[in-house]
N, CA, C and O of each residue as an XYZ file, in Angstrom:
372
protein
N     177.540    -54.802    -12.654
C     178.497    -53.750    -12.902
C     177.935    -52.387    -12.738
O     176.807    -52.261    -13.216
N     178.422    -51.387    -12.206
C     177.933    -50.093    -12.114
C     178.596    -49.126    -13.210
O     179.816    -49.188    -13.359
N     177.909    -48.320    -13.909
C     178.541    -47.362    -14.774
C     177.718    -46.127    -14.969
O     176.526    -46.183    -14.667
N     178.222    -45.026    -15.439
C     177.591    -43.871    -15.673
C     177.582    -43.500    -17.038
O     178.493    -43.878    -17.774
N     176.573    -42.742    -17.491
C     176.410    -42.159    -18.892
C     175.973    -40.759    -18.681
O     174.993    -40.482    -17.989
N     176.730    -39.851    -19.302
C     176.347    -38.454    -19.455
C     175.451    -38.394    -20.563
O     175.746    -38.861    -21.664
N     174.238    -37.768    -20.279
C     173.251    -37.611    -21.465
C     172.729    -36.115    -21.394
O     172.919    -35.371    -20.432
N     172.044    -35.782    -22.551
C     171.543    -34.470    -22.853
C     170.106    -34.441    -22.614
O     169.413    -35.450    -22.749
N     169.626    -33.271    -22.251
C     168.099    -33.000    -22.341
C     167.413    -33.389    -21.075
O     166.184    -33.318    -21.070
N     168.035    -33.793    -19.996
C     167.382    -34.078    -18.718
C     167.022    -32.621    -18.065
O     167.858    -31.744    -17.847
N     165.690    -32.530    -17.806
C     165.210    -31.207    -17.231
C     164.582    -31.328    -15.892
O     164.689    -30.442    -15.045
N     163.920    -32.444    -15.705
C     163.033    -32.549    -14.453
C     162.931    -33.851    -13.943
O     163.502    -34.784    -14.508
N     162.178    -34.025    -12.807
C     161.813    -35.378    -12.320
C     161.067    -36.206    -13.273
O     161.190    -37.430    -13.229
N     160.225    -35.579    -14.218
C     159.396    -36.353    -15.194
C     160.295    -36.990    -16.156
O     160.029    -38.116    -16.573
N     161.472    -36.281    -16.591
C     162.496    -36.871    -17.474
C     163.088    -38.091    -16.806
O     163.159    -39.169    -17.398
N     163.536    -37.904    -15.501
C     164.216    -38.853    -14.744
C     163.330    -40.116    -14.580
O     163.805    -41.244    -14.713
N     161.980    -39.881    -14.278
C     161.064    -40.941    -14.110
C     160.898    -41.772    -15.419
O     160.844    -42.994    -15.282
N     160.815    -41.278    -16.591
C     160.835    -41.926    -17.860
C     162.059    -42.690    -18.051
O     161.947    -43.868    -18.392
N     163.134    -42.215    -17.890
C     164.451    -42.741    -17.978
C     164.418    -43.972    -17.164
O     164.618    -45.065    -17.694
N     164.175    -43.850    -15.900
C     164.375    -44.979    -14.844
C     163.368    -46.075    -15.238
O     163.715    -47.254    -15.176
N     162.178    -45.738    -15.626
C     161.130    -46.745    -15.984
C     161.588    -47.526    -17.180
O     161.579    -48.754    -17.106
N     161.987    -46.923    -18.276
C     162.384    -47.536    -19.546
C     163.694    -48.284    -19.389
O     163.816    -49.376    -19.944
N     164.617    -47.803    -18.716
C     165.949    -48.574    -18.483
C     165.703    -49.705    -17.550
O     166.338    -50.747    -17.717
N     164.869    -49.603    -16.614
C     164.736    -50.696    -15.712
C     163.940    -51.902    -16.279
O     163.944    -53.010    -15.743
N     163.245    -51.586    -17.427
C     162.611    -52.687    -18.228
C     163.407    -53.526    -18.996
O     162.956    -54.549    -19.514
N     164.769    -53.098    -19.125
C     165.709    -53.786    -19.977
C     166.248    -55.013    -19.174
O     166.722    -54.864    -18.048
N     166.161    -56.240    -19.791
C     166.793    -57.460    -19.133
C     168.172    -57.218    -18.802
O     168.896    -56.726    -19.667
N     168.624    -57.490    -17.692
C     170.116    -57.333    -17.311
C     170.352    -56.123    -16.538
O     171.468    -55.946    -16.049
N     169.323    -55.181    -16.357
C     169.516    -54.013    -15.632
C     168.793    -54.173    -14.177
O     167.609    -54.488    -14.055
N     169.623    -53.928    -13.167
C     169.100    -54.246    -11.817
C     168.705    -52.958    -11.254
O     167.770    -52.963    -10.454
N     169.289    -51.832    -11.557
C     168.716    -50.519    -10.898
C     169.206    -49.272    -11.788
O     170.240    -49.340    -12.452
N     168.508    -48.296    -11.759
C     168.891    -47.032    -12.569
C     168.546    -45.928    -11.588
O     167.570    -45.921    -10.837
N     169.561    -44.918    -11.709
C     169.304    -43.691    -10.874
C     169.776    -42.559    -11.917
O     170.683    -42.690    -12.739
N     168.975    -41.423    -11.716
C     169.345    -40.217    -12.478
C     169.639    -39.008    -11.645
O     168.884    -38.615    -10.755
N     170.799    -38.420    -11.979
C     171.155    -37.113    -11.385
C     170.725    -36.094    -12.383
O     171.380    -35.922    -13.411
N     169.633    -35.405    -12.115
C     169.081    -34.478    -13.086
C     169.940    -33.312    -13.373
O     170.158    -33.013    -14.547
N     170.471    -32.595    -12.355
C     171.285    -31.488    -12.462
C     172.668    -31.810    -13.248
O     173.142    -31.017    -14.061
N     173.173    -32.856    -12.974
C     174.397    -33.445    -13.746
C     174.250    -34.030    -15.164
O     175.188    -34.152    -15.952
N     173.084    -34.349    -15.383
C     172.656    -35.017    -16.628
C     173.304    -36.455    -16.614
O     173.870    -36.895    -17.615
N     173.213    -37.068    -15.605
C     174.004    -38.422    -15.490
C     172.951    -39.509    -15.155
O     172.119    -39.359    -14.261
N     173.049    -40.662    -15.965
C     172.246    -41.790    -15.795
C     173.217    -42.808    -15.179
O     174.239    -43.096    -15.801
N     172.947    -43.379    -13.968
C     173.765    -44.437    -13.337
C     172.966    -45.615    -13.476
O     171.763    -45.619    -13.217
N     173.678    -46.737    -13.928
C     173.133    -47.981    -14.207
C     173.769    -49.112    -13.480
O     174.998    -49.175    -13.485
N     173.094    -49.983    -12.875
C     173.672    -51.155    -12.217
C     173.083    -52.310    -13.101
O     171.916    -52.696    -13.026
N     173.999    -52.791    -13.913
C     173.625    -53.838    -14.832
C     174.748    -54.353    -15.628
O     175.905    -53.982    -15.431
N     174.405    -55.224    -16.545
C     175.529    -55.731    -17.398
C     176.109    -54.829    -18.328
O     175.366    -54.162    -19.047
N     177.332    -54.725    -18.404
C     178.105    -53.825    -19.214
C     177.764    -54.136    -20.753
O     177.787    -53.186    -21.535
N     177.480    -55.293    -21.178
C     177.266    -55.674    -22.518
C     175.914    -55.063    -22.968
O     175.590    -55.090    -24.155
N     175.159    -54.536    -22.052
C     173.879    -53.910    -22.489
C     174.117    -52.390    -22.928
O     173.246    -51.705    -23.462
N     175.319    -51.985    -22.653
C     175.633    -50.444    -22.911
C     175.022    -50.068    -24.345
O     174.199    -49.153    -24.341
N     175.282    -50.574    -25.369
C     174.678    -50.161    -26.635
C     173.205    -50.165    -26.734
O     172.658    -49.279    -27.389
N     172.513    -51.081    -26.144
C     171.138    -51.153    -26.121
C     170.542    -50.078    -25.282
O     169.471    -49.540    -25.562
N     171.306    -49.768    -24.194
C     170.952    -48.665    -23.300
C     171.090    -47.387    -23.980
O     170.179    -46.564    -23.882
N     172.208    -47.117    -24.708
C     172.361    -45.994    -25.410
C     171.306    -45.753    -26.454
O     170.834    -44.624    -26.588
N     170.916    -46.760    -27.197
C     169.810    -46.675    -28.102
C     168.599    -46.403    -27.591
O     167.845    -45.645    -28.201
N     168.206    -47.022    -26.310
C     166.936    -46.706    -25.658
C     166.966    -45.273    -25.215
O     165.927    -44.616    -25.274
N     168.110    -44.727    -24.766
C     168.084    -43.387    -24.221
C     167.923    -42.331    -25.381
O     167.264    -41.303    -25.219
N     168.605    -42.666    -26.638
C     168.399    -41.870    -27.758
C     166.877    -41.866    -28.191
O     166.289    -40.812    -28.431
N     166.267    -43.121    -28.278
C     164.904    -43.079    -28.693
C     163.978    -42.377    -27.786
O     162.912    -41.965    -28.242
N     164.291    -42.193    -26.505
C     163.595    -41.415    -25.608
C     163.835    -39.935    -25.697
O     163.070    -39.136    -25.158
N     164.946    -39.553    -26.407
C     165.263    -38.115    -26.477
C     166.489    -37.741    -25.559
O     166.711    -36.555    -25.315
N     167.230    -38.668    -25.085
C     168.237    -38.356    -24.091
C     169.591    -38.955    -24.663
O     170.032    -39.958    -24.102
N     170.245    -38.444    -25.678
C     171.374    -39.075    -26.262
C     172.580    -38.806    -25.471
O     172.697    -37.748    -24.853
N     173.505    -39.743    -25.462
C     174.788    -39.597    -24.761
C     175.388    -38.220    -25.099
O     175.297    -37.841    -26.267
N     175.935    -37.510    -24.273
C     176.492    -36.191    -24.482
C     177.504    -36.224    -25.594
O     178.397    -37.068    -25.670
N     177.302    -35.242    -26.456
C     178.194    -35.177    -27.661
C     177.962    -36.055    -28.785
O     178.753    -35.968    -29.724
N     176.961    -36.933    -28.855
C     176.639    -37.779    -29.789
C     175.723    -37.359    -30.887
O     175.756    -37.837    -32.021
N     174.925    -36.458    -30.487
C     173.792    -35.852    -31.419
C     174.100    -34.470    -31.815
O     174.352    -33.645    -30.937
N     174.103    -34.143    -33.054
C     174.352    -32.805    -33.581
C     173.228    -32.465    -34.653
O     172.539    -33.332    -35.190
N     173.132    -31.245    -34.876
C     172.191    -30.770    -35.927
C     170.780    -31.155    -35.761
O     170.120    -30.938    -34.745
N     170.315    -31.804    -36.943
C     168.905    -32.257    -36.905
C     168.654    -33.298    -35.974
O     167.545    -33.390    -35.446
N     169.734    -34.229    -35.675
C     169.618    -35.350    -34.767
C     169.369    -34.843    -33.429
O     168.558    -35.394    -32.686
N     170.088    -33.730    -33.063
C     169.950    -33.064    -31.779
C     168.593    -32.452    -31.535
O     168.016    -32.550    -30.452
N     168.077    -31.777    -32.647
C     166.772    -31.226    -32.498
C     165.707    -32.337    -32.314
O     164.788    -32.169    -31.512
N     165.815    -33.396    -33.001
C     164.925    -34.467    -32.930
C     164.869    -35.029    -31.478
O     163.796    -35.235    -30.912
N     166.017    -35.254    -30.934
C     166.308    -35.802    -29.635
C     165.658    -34.778    -28.598
O     165.036    -35.177    -27.613
N     165.844    -33.452    -28.887
C     165.264    -32.543    -27.787
C     163.669    -32.597    -28.040
O     162.929    -32.541    -27.058
N     163.231    -32.684    -29.091
C     161.719    -32.878    -29.253
C     161.207    -34.092    -28.521
O     160.225    -33.989    -27.786
N     161.830    -35.229    -28.691
C     161.503    -36.395    -28.100
C     161.585    -36.377    -26.609
O     160.787    -37.000    -25.910
N     162.556    -35.659    -26.137
C     162.749    -35.435    -24.640
C     161.651    -34.674    -24.078
O     161.309    -34.894    -22.916
N     161.037    -33.759    -24.817
C     159.798    -32.974    -24.291
C     158.688    -33.942    -24.162
O     157.947    -33.888    -23.181
N     158.532    -34.807    -25.076
C     157.497    -35.690    -24.972
C     157.659    -36.711    -23.758
O     156.744    -36.974    -22.977
N     158.901    -37.235    -23.702
C     159.309    -38.154    -22.558
C     159.052    -37.473    -21.208
O     158.562    -38.072    -20.250
N     159.407    -36.207    -21.193
C     159.290    -35.430    -19.936
C     157.738    -35.327    -19.534
O     157.359    -35.565    -18.387
N     156.925    -34.974    -20.510
C     155.558    -34.869    -20.285
C     154.873    -36.240    -19.860
O     153.989    -36.272    -19.004
N     155.323    -37.314    -20.485
C     154.891    -38.622    -20.079
C     155.189    -38.903    -18.634
O     154.345    -39.279    -17.821
N     156.506    -38.681    -18.372
C     157.023    -38.887    -17.036
C     156.195    -38.028    -16.007
O     155.824    -38.499    -14.932
N     155.969    -36.928    -16.348
C     155.178    -36.042    -15.315
C     153.668    -36.538    -15.071
O     153.126    -36.565    -13.966
N     153.113    -36.904    -16.215
C     151.754    -37.464    -16.199
C     151.745    -38.842    -15.271
O     150.875    -39.033    -14.421
N     152.676    -39.652    -15.504
C     152.825    -40.922    -14.738
C     153.010    -40.646    -13.283
O     152.478    -41.346    -12.421
N     153.763    -39.628    -13.019
C     154.175    -39.276    -11.627
C     152.852    -38.812    -10.887
O     152.698    -38.992     -9.679
N     152.017    -38.272    -11.604
C     150.793    -37.710    -10.997
C     149.783    -38.789    -10.751
O     148.794    -38.525    -10.067
N     149.961    -40.009    -11.266
C     148.932    -41.081    -11.054
C     149.057    -41.688     -9.670
O     148.292    -42.587     -9.318
């Protein structure tokens, strides 16, 4: 099944690379695409994985749009900077 999740904090190809790598590691996910400018993660996989996927994205610093506020939003933004940097480093290898 294909579905889209609108997320926060996607800034570049490094962010997208990290998201794609980690989401594709989940059992039941066949493919992942990221629209950087729109902040959308497109997933081809089992719909019942949605909650696990949302938790994975939050852990990486890319919460579903509108779900993180205050300190949680600040933590997510900080995590996304780390994920972004890791994605950029991995892309350079």
